[in-house]
N, C-alpha and C positions, 0 to 999 in steps of 0.2 A: 435671484430675480433678474431677468434680462434687462439690459440697459441700451438705450438709443442715444448716441451723441450726434446732435445736429450741428452743422456749421453753415452759416449764411453766405450770401454772395456779395457782389459789388454794390457800391452806393451807400448812402446814409440810411440808417435804420432807426426805428423806435428804440426805447430802452431795452436792455437785455431781457428782462422778465416779460415785458410786453411782446417782444418779438417771439420769444419762446412760446408764449400763450397763443399767438396767431398761428404758428406752425401746428401746434397741437389741435387747435379748433379746426383748421383747414383740413387736417388729416382725418378728423372725426366727423366732419359735416356730411350730411346727406346719406343716400343709400350706399351701402358698402363701406361706410366710414370705419376707421380704426380708432377706437378710444384706447390709447396706450395705457392710461392709468387704470381703466376698467379691465384691461387684459393682464394687469399686474406687471406692466412694463414701466420702468423708470426712465427718465430722459433728462438731458441737459443741452444747453446751447453754447457753442463756442462763439463768443461775441468779440468782434474785432473792428466794428465800425468806428469806434472812438480812436483807433490808431490813425485814421485818415480824415476824420470829420470832427469839427469842434464841439458840436452839441447833438444829442439824439434828435431825431425827427419827432416832433410832438404830435403830429396828426396821425394817430393810430388808425382811426376809422378810414382815412383815405388810403393808407398803406394796405389795409385789409380789403379794400373795395374790390369787387369782381367786375367793375366796369371795364370795357375794352380799351378805352383810349385816355384814361386819366393820366396826368403827368406823374403822379406818385408811383404808378405801376412801372414807370421807366426806371425807377430807383436811381435817378440822376440827382446831381447837386449843382447849384449855381456856382460854387467855388471851384469845381473840378475843371481843369483845362488839360488839353493834350500836352504831355510832358515835352520839354525841350531836350533833345538828346545831347549827352555829353561826349559820346564816343560813336564811332562808326557802327559798332555792334548794337548800340541802343537805337541809332537811326534806322538800321535795317529791321530791327525788331518792331519798332513803332510803325514804320511804313508798311511792312508786310501785314501786320494785324489790321491796320486801318483799311488796307485794300480788301482784305477778305471780309471784314465786318461790313464794309460798305457794299460789297457784293451780295451778302446775304440779306441786308436790308432792302437792296434793290430787287432781289429775287422775290421777296415778299410782296412787293408792289406789282410784280408781273401776274400775281394771282388775280388781279382785277381783270385781266384779259380772258380769264377762263369763264365760259358761259355759266349761268346758274345751273345748279344741279349736276355739274360735271365734277370729275374727280382728278386729283393730282397725286401721283404715286399711290393710287388706290384709296385715297382718303379725300372726303369732301372738304373744300376750303371756302371760307367766306371771303367776299370781296369788300374788304374794309381797308381804306388807306391809313397810313400812319403819318401824322404831320411831320414835316421836316424839322421844326425846332425840337421835337421830342427825339428824333433820330440823332440830331447833332449833339444834344445834351447827353444822350446815352453813350454815343461813341467816345466823347471826351471823358466821361466817367469811367468807362470800361478800360480805355487805354491808360489812364492815369493810375487806376488801382492795380491793374495787372502789372504794369511796368514797375511801380514802386515796390511791389512784393518781390517779383522775380529778380530785380536788380538791387534789392535790399537798401533802398534809398533811406537816408536820414531825413525825417520829416517832423515838422512841428505843427500839429493840428490846432493848437491853441497856445497862447502865451504861457511859458513856463513848463511845457510838456513836449519832449522830443523823443522820438522812437527811431530805432533802426527797424524798418517795417517788417522785413522777413523774420528777423531775430525775435521780435516781440510776439508776432502772431504764431510762429512755430512754438514758442514757449507756452502760449495759452492752449494750443491744440494738444501738445504732449501732456500737459497737466490735466486737461479734461479727460483724455483717454485713460490716463492713470487712475483718476478718480472713478471713472466708469467701470474700471476693472477690479476695484477694491473688494467687491462682494464675491469675486471668483466666478460669477455667473456670465453667460454669453453677453457680448457687446457688439452692436453694429454701429457704423457711422453712416449717416445720411447727409449728403452734401449737395449744395446748389451753386451753380455759376462759378465764380471765382473760388468759392469754398471747395469745389472739387479739386482745383489745382493745389490749394493749400493742403487739403487732406492727403492727396496723392503724394505731394512733395514730402510731407512728414512721414507717411507710411513707407515710402521707398527710400528716402535719403537721410533721415535723421536717426542716428544710432540710439539704441536704448529705449525706443518707444515701445509701449506695451502692445501685444498682439490683439487683434480684434477678430470677430467671427463672421463678419459680413460687411460689405461696402456697397453703397448706392451713390451714384453720381447722377445729377439732374441738371439738364440744360448746360452741359459741360463744354468748355473750350479745349479740352485735352486733346482733341483730334487735330489741332492746328500745329503745323510744323514749327512755327516760331516758339511756341510754348514747349514742345517736345525737345527742341534744341537746348532750351535753358534747363532742362531736367537731366541732361547728360552730365557725367558718364553713367550714372546709376540707371537711367532709362535706356533701353534699347528695344527695338521692335520685337525680337524673339523672346526677350525676357523682361518685358515691361510690367507684367503683373507683379504686384508687391507680395509675392508668395511668402516672404519671410515674416510679414506682419499680418497678412489677411489669410486666415486659415479656412474660411468658407468661400462663398460666392461673391461675385461682383455683378450688380445689375446697373445698367446704364440706360437712363430714361431721357427721351428727347422729343421735341416737336420739330418737324422739318422746317418750319418758318420761324423758329427761335433764332434771332440773329447771333447769339453767342455760340450755339451748337450747330447751326444750320450748314456752315461751310463743309464740315466733315463730322457728322454726328456719330458715326459708327466707330467704336473703340476696340471692338473685338480683334481686329487685325493689327492694330497699333500697340496693343498691350498684351502680348501673348504670354502664355505660361509654358516655358520650355518649347517654344516654337509652335504651340497650338493655341488657337483662339478659345478662350475659356470665360469670356464675358458675355452676359446676356444683354444684347442691345434691344431696347423696347421703344417703339414709336408710339406716341400718344398724340391726340388732337386737342389742343387747348382752344378756348373760345376767343373771338375778337381779334383785333389787330395786333395786340401786344401778347406774344406767346411765351415770353421769358418769365412771367409772373410765377413765383413759388406758390401763391395761393391757388392758382389754376392747376399747376402741376400736382399738388397734394390732393386735389379732388379727382384726379384722373383714375379711373378704375384699374387700368393696367399697372400704374405706379403702385397702387395699394396692394395689388396682387404680389408685386415684387417685394414690398415691405413684409407682407405676411410670409412670403417664402423665406426671406432672410431671418425673420424672427421665429420661423417654424410654428406659426400660430395655426 
């Protein structure tokens, strides 16, 4: 029986089972939906929000909301602050990411200058502003979570519990992939946001991880130079594809106004297989001002086509 291993992105989340159920419902909802259970496909969620956040988000309904500008969709948290760099390397990393993330957020605002019924890059975009407090909260959350993972920061999310962030999350991902492989049937990994970095890091850089049969990245920041630099020496542009662990295809899905992916959403040229582009880059159009929402992505018809292709449904 084919298995799908999900891994979520930045910010606080509902409890693990609740989050897993949200992803399944979002993928199954509406015309063209994919009911994994109905197709005989098992699934699991790599949950790591508790490594960086004290308690799960209790407002499941707000997280699952399809409204365009709700604060919950920003997946931010009031406790997250831009990390204070301890080294020149960290300072360069944080400032570079902040500049690019700010640029993509600003680019989304320029859509307001486009007359109604006009298109940008061949796709129609709505003219909906994103409030600055939401932008600020999101930037701080993104910078903190990505920094703490890639620099393996020791972090205490609640009294009495301390993690080495990268070590702990890597352990969880490797375990989930091993469990998904127990049946001997095909397994694919579907990742979102920071989860794409975690999944790629493990598949490319962690020895002994089980092989998978397909890989999907959604709203991914893997196109950013600062993140690629932290994945060296295992990553290189001509051989960035994790061929040793991904035996099938890699589908990369993005919205051009997603602030996480928007600066450089195309991964085909940056993660080549033996010098050739072998990733399928797929542009989708999410609704409203906030384009990074996994709920919106999982309802996109072209994303669902990518899932069907990887699962050979």
